[in-house]
C-alpha positions, 0 to 999 in steps of 0.5 A, spaced: 314 591 164 319 590 170 322 596 174 329 596 177 331 600 183 338 600 184 342 602 191 349 603 193 355 606 190 359 612 192 366 614 193 371 609 195 379 609 195 383 604 191 383 597 194 376 598 198 370 595 197 362 597 195 356 593 194 351 595 189 343 592 190 338 592 184 331 590 186 326 588 180 319 589 181 317 581 179 321 575 177 326 576 171 330 570 169 337 574 168 339 580 172 346 583 170 350 589 171 353 594 166 358 600 167 360 606 163 366 610 164 366 617 161 368 617 154 368 609 154 363 604 151 358 601 156 361 594 158 358 588 161 360 587 168 357 581 170 350 577 169 347 571 173 341 567 171 335 565 176 339 558 176 345 561 179 349 561 173 354 567 172 359 570 167 364 576 169 368 580 165 375 579 165 377 585 168 373 584 174 373 576 175 376 575 182 374 582 184 367 582 183 362 577 185 354 577 183 349 574 187 341 574 187 336 573 192 330 570 188 325 571 194 327 578 194 328 579 186 334 582 188 341 582 185 347 584 188 354 586 186 360 585 191 366 589 188 372 588 192 379 591 191 377 597 187 381 600 182 381 607 179 379 604 172 373 601 176 370 608 176 363 609 172 356 609 172 353 602 174 347 600 171 342 594 173 339 590 167 334 585 166 331 580 161 328 574 159 335 571 156 342 572 159 346 571 152 344 571 145 339 577 145 341 584 142 340 588 148 337 587 155 330 589 155 329 593 162 334 598 165 335 601 172 337 608 173 344 608 174 349 609 180 355 612 180 361 609 183 368 613 184 374 610 186 380 615 188 387 613 188 
């Protein structure tokens, strides 16, 4: 069982930046960020393998950067040029696979990101 603890998030004005962190209790191959806005389906934002292979949703590509520090079992999501549409609860997720599975096995508690215009 892997536990995920998130930090970061908060409120920022449009155009601003925030960084989210998520620390896993042990090594896990794939770490990812999802988000869910009120009234919308959960959306995959970005994911990264232990080798550093990354994927970004088109809506955040070029603005968000996912990275990980394997020595700390921590994944980061640097969010720049934030827009009001980025407002959502952001959740960290992890699994032994990054693609092709039904869903991610492990989830963090979620952290609110609010972007005001």
